[in-house]
C-alpha positions as CSV (number, residue, x, y, z in Angstrom):
1,M,4.1,8.1,14.0
2,Y,4.0,5.1,12.2
3,R,1.3,6.7,9.5
4,T,0.3,9.9,8.2
5,K,-3.0,8.6,6.8
6,K,-5.5,6.1,7.8
7,C,-6.9,3.5,5.1
8,G,-9.9,4.7,3.3
9,E,-8.7,8.3,3.6
10,L,-6.4,8.8,0.5
11,N,-8.1,10.6,-2.4
12,I,-7.0,12.6,-5.3
13,K,-5.9,15.5,-3.3
14,N,-3.2,13.2,-2.2
15,V,-1.6,12.9,-5.4
16,G,2.1,14.1,-5.0
17,E,2.1,13.8,-1.1
18,T,4.5,11.5,0.5
19,I,2.1,9.1,2.4
20,E,2.7,6.4,5.3
21,L,0.1,3.8,5.9
22,A,0.0,0.8,8.4
23,G,-2.5,-2.0,8.5
24,W,-2.6,-5.3,7.6
25,I,-3.1,-7.5,4.2
26,Q,-6.7,-8.4,3.7
27,K,-6.2,-9.4,0.0
28,L,-2.8,-10.2,-2.1
29,R,-3.2,-10.7,-5.8
30,N,-0.2,-11.3,-8.2
31,L,-1.0,-10.6,-11.7
32,G,2.7,-11.4,-13.2
33,G,4.0,-7.7,-14.0
34,M,2.1,-6.2,-10.9
35,I,0.9,-6.9,-7.1
36,F,-1.9,-5.8,-5.9
37,I,-2.6,-5.7,-2.1
38,D,-5.9,-4.6,-0.1
39,L,-4.6,-3.0,3.0
40,R,-6.8,-2.7,5.7
41,D,-7.0,-0.7,9.2
42,E,-9.7,-0.1,11.6
43,F,-11.1,2.9,9.1
44,G,-11.0,1.3,5.8
45,I,-9.1,-0.2,3.0
46,T,-6.6,1.0,0.2
47,Q,-5.4,-0.8,-2.6
48,I,-1.5,-0.8,-3.1
49,V,0.0,-1.3,-6.1
50,I,3.6,-2.9,-6.7
51,N,5.2,-2.7,-9.9
52,D,8.8,-2.3,-9.0
53,E,10.7,-5.9,-9.8
54,K,12.8,-5.6,-6.4
55,L,9.5,-4.6,-4.4
56,Q,7.5,-7.2,-6.0
57,E,10.3,-10.0,-4.8
58,E,9.8,-8.9,-1.4
59,A,6.2,-8.8,-1.5
60,K,5.9,-12.7,-2.7
61,Q,7.1,-13.9,0.9
62,L,3.9,-11.8,2.3
63,N,0.5,-13.7,3.4
64,T,-2.6,-12.6,4.2
65,E,-2.9,-10.9,7.9
66,S,0.6,-10.0,7.8
67,C,0.8,-6.6,9.0
68,I,3.1,-4.0,7.1
69,H,4.1,-0.3,6.7
70,I,4.2,1.6,3.7
71,L,6.2,4.5,2.5
72,R,5.0,5.9,-0.6
73,K,7.5,9.0,-1.4
74,S,6.3,11.6,-3.2
75,C,5.9,11.6,-6.9
76,G,3.3,12.5,-9.6
77,K,1.9,15.9,-10.1
78,K,-1.0,17.1,-8.4
């Protein structure tokens, strides 16, 4: 399976879970220290925040309408 949740489906109950999302980039914003991606699928939109420097360098190569797969490993407290 290429995703465990659909975009727009996540909520506070999912904190601490490992999540996989797939969709296309609707909007991409680079604010220097963080990159925000609005990831869309046929079910909704989820905002992805990238603050890791290595991942930011990779994200800078992305364009709107690019299809991507996101894996968010479990961290944080429930």
